[in-house]
Phi, psi and omega in degrees: 000128179284164186303323180291319176298318179298317179299311185287325182264341180253286184301325184246032180288165176301323180297315179295317178301320178295319179293320177296318177305314179296323182293319185261358175064033168205156183297137179227120177273165176301319181295319178295320180297314179298314179302316181296316180296319178294318180299311187287320182277332185076011183268151169283168184305316183295320179287323177299322181296334181286344185290332182052061184288138171274173182299314181299320178296318181297314179296317181299312180295316179302316184297338180273356186273159174291333177299316178291319182299324182253003181053044178279130179252106177280125183262349177173169178237147173234123178239125182248156179290335179217162181285132179260353179280126180303147183298334183274002178274125180293142177253145183226134176262130179270330180223155173229136181249127180239127178252127180219122176051041177088346178268143177249123180246132180246129178250119179270134180294316184244056180292129182293335183252112181279005180270138006270345175215167180234104002275174173226170182246144178252137169247103186286343177289321182257352183064028178260153173245141182249123174287117185279000177260327183232359176082005179295139177254127185237140167248114190056241180254008183261129177291132181242357180158193182211141180279346181085156186298314184300312179292321179300316180296321177296318179294313181299325178300328183279347179282118185258328190245324184287137175288129184271148174289162178300145176289127185257356179238153185256156180285000000 
């Protein structure tokens, strides 16, 4: 069995998805599990297949995903050879994912909570929010640190679609 077959038939089997569901106390489909693993690791399917994840690793990675955080159940994927959406149809991104130094930050377009900045970034692994104007790191409403200007600028450079708040700190 090649690594991708092992991933799809072993690590991501219906049985494993059911066990993960029991572990996290909400329904988890195979597709949701795969999406979560790709999101958290940032790997494509072939590289993800090389990891040979055990059950505990799979639950841990799934639990760090936005899919787990919001209990989103992906029921399937459709991949086409070509785009069927007409070229004149505007495209809109609802979320933006930024990976920096191993951390994954998610920026929601329509976040209900504008604190600490609008927009701000979420790191669901650490449960921290990043103020995109001054680099402040928050847990709930409490400041827990600061990423510093140099790192903040590197993170802001990677944001492609979300409008950023004004920079509040100087070089």
